[in-house]
N, C-alpha and C positions, 0 to 999 in steps of 0.2 A: 566502598565496602562498609557495611554497617558496623557499629561498635560491638554488637553482639557476636557477629561472625569473627571479628578481630579478636575479641576476648576468648572465644571458644578455640580459636586457632593458636593463640599464644601458649597455653599450657601444653598442647600437643607438640608444638615446635620445641618448647623448652625440654620436654621429656623425651622427644624423639620417638614417641609411640605412634603406632597406627591408630586410626579411629576405632571406636568400639565396633561399629558395623563391619569394618575391614577385618578386625580380629575374629569376629564370629563367622564371617564368610570363609576365612582361612581355615579355621578349625573344623567347621562343618564340612567343608570340601575335603579336608584331610581324612575325616572319619568316613565320608562317602567313598573316597578313593580306596580306602582299606576294605570297605564292604564290597565294592564292585570287584576288587581283586579276589577276595575270598569266594565270592559267588562265581567268578570265572573259573577258579580252580575246582570248585565243587562241580560246576557244570561240565567241565572237561573230563572229570573223573566218572561221571554217571554214564551208563550205557544208553544208547538212543531209545530203547524200549522202556526205560525206567519211568514209573508213573510220576515221580517228583521232578523229573528233568524239565518239563514244561514250566513248572512254577519257578524253578531256579533260573531258567532262561528269561522268563518274564521279569523277575526281580533284577537280574543283571542288566537287562535293557532299560528298565525303568530307572534304576539308580544311575546308569550312564546318562540318560536324558536329563535327570535331575542335576547331575554334575555339569552338563552342557548349559543348562539354564543358570546355575549358580555362577559359572565361569563368565557368562555374559553379564550378569549383574556385577560381578567383581570388576570386570573391565570398565563398565560404566562408572562404578563407584571410584575406581582408581583414577579415571579421567577427571572426575569432579573433585576428588580429594587425593592429590598426589601423595606418594609415600613420604614419610618424614625424612629429613636429611640424615646422612651417614657421615657426620663430620669426623668421627674418630677412625674412619677407615682410610686406607691408602686408596689412591685413584684406581689401581688395578682391581682391588677388592670390590669397589662400588661398580665398576664396569662388569666384572664377573657375576656379581649378584644380579645386576640388571639384566644381563644376557640370559642367565639361567632362569630368572623369573619369566621373561618373555617366551623362552622356549617351553617352559612348563605350561604357560597359558596356551600356547600353540598346540601342544600335545593334548591338553584338557579339552580343547575344541575338536581336534582331529579324531580322537578316539571315539566319542559318541557319534560323530558324523560318519566315520568309516563303518562303525557298527550299524548305523542306519542304512548305509549303502549295501552292506552285506545282507541285511534282512530284505531290503527292497529288491536287490538283485535276484533273490530267490522267491520274491513275491510273498514273503511271510509277513503277517500282520505284526505290528508292534503295539501290544497292549500296555498302556501306562498304568502300572499297579492294578490292572483289571478295571480301571475306571472308564477309560475310553481308548480308542485305537488311534495312534498317530497315523495320519494319511501317508500313503506311499506316493511320492512325487516323481519317481523315476521308473522306467520300464524294468520289468524283471528279465534281466539278461545276464549271461555269464560274465560279460565284460564289466558290468557294474559290480557284480559280486567280487570279481577278481581285484578290481581297484580297491574296493572296501576292505577286502581280506588282506591285501598287501599293506595298505596303510595301517590297518589295525595291528597286524603282526609287528611292523616296524615301530609303530607308536607304543606298543606294549614294552619293547626293550628300551626305547627312549625314555618312557615314563619311569621304568625301574632305575635307569641311570640317573635321571634328573632328581628323582625323589631321594635316592641314595646320596647324591651330591648335596642336596638341600639339608638332609639330616646330618651328614658329616660336617657340613659347614656350621650348623647350629651347635653340634657337640664341640667342635673346635672353639667356637666363640665362648661357649659356656665353660669348658674344662681347661682350655689352654689360655685363651686371651682374657677370659673373665671380664669382658667389656660391656656386659649388659645388653648385648644384641638380641638375645631371646626375649628380653623384657619388652622390646618394641612390639611384639605380637601377643603380649599377655596383658590382662587388665592391671591397672595401676593398683599397687597394694597400699592400703591406708593403715595407719597405726591403729591398734585395737586395744 
């Protein structure tokens, strides 16, 4: 290992912070998850004949596919740059955090993929922000649509639960434990 890599890793290990790219990927993913959720609620509230429904559906699908891509990048980044240690946590806390993170990654992959199956099962094009169409690689069948629909429905509730748990844990670490856990995912503050 080069001394540059060791020098760059030493401050991160000492501070227990995620790398800057990991922090950005986390917060951009969080913002996009909020956006896709709002778009889903708006989409479901619009009648089928509404002129703006097609645009909202396209945005929902496009943001979902963006989340899929970002999640793939996050997983690669995490494999190359493992999370910082959690030395101040009990073993059960580290295990619970690890399990909930991997479940969240699983859901972040399953939701866009199941949405893709829903569109493909109905033979509906998936325009990515109106720039190009994502190819449909499965046949348009009710079975494909049902699989996608079931996974999407279950994934929605799993996502709500996991995000609520993630936020509750962050609040607990900030308000009760006051152990700097949230700082791991924030840029380092320098004296000014």
